[in-house]
N, C-alpha and C positions, 0 to 999 in steps of 0.2 A: 130223772127218774124215764123211767118205757110203762109204757099202757102195757097192761096184762089184762086179764082176765079170770075172777079169781071164785072159788065155791065156796062161800059163805058157811058150808055146811062142817062135820067133822073130818071131811078131809082132806080139805084146804089146800085140792089141787090147786092148781095156777096153768091156763096154756097161755101162748102169745097170743097179740095183736094178730098177725101171721095165722097160726092153726083157727083161732075163735074164723075168721073173713074164711076160709077154706069150711067151715060146718062144725065147726066145736063146742058148738056155742049151751052146750048141758054139761051137767056131772056125769061121769060115765063109773065112779066107783060106786060097784053096786054092794059096798059096803055100808056105808057114808051113808049121813039122816037124810040128806039134801040130793038123791040119783036119780036123774030123769028134772031136775031143775039146770034153769036157765042159772049161768054161770053170768058176775058181776065185776064192770071191769072198773080198777084198778089201776093207781099206782106204781111202780115197783122202783124204790131205788137199786139203781144199776149198781152201787157197790157192795151193799148188802144184803141185799133183795128183800125187804118189810115191805110189808105191801100195805096203803094205806085204807084208815079203818073205812074213810069211802072217797070216792072218787074228787079227785081234785086237791086232798088234801095231804097236807106235806107232814117227815115223821122227820123226829132229831136224835140223832147216835153219834158214838160218839167217833165211829169208823167211817160215818162222811160226813165229819166237817173240815 
């Protein structure tokens, strides 16, 4: 699992931890209902890119087992 920062809004945008540290801390998609709101930390599966529902929670998928 890798750390990412995700928009909980309609765009579901994701930035890497490196991008977040470089300043991408809010949703920049103008069409998103969370535009300008802070991104939330998530763990993302390295194999299927599914994000956890909450930081630190894991998931189960056939591709990752």
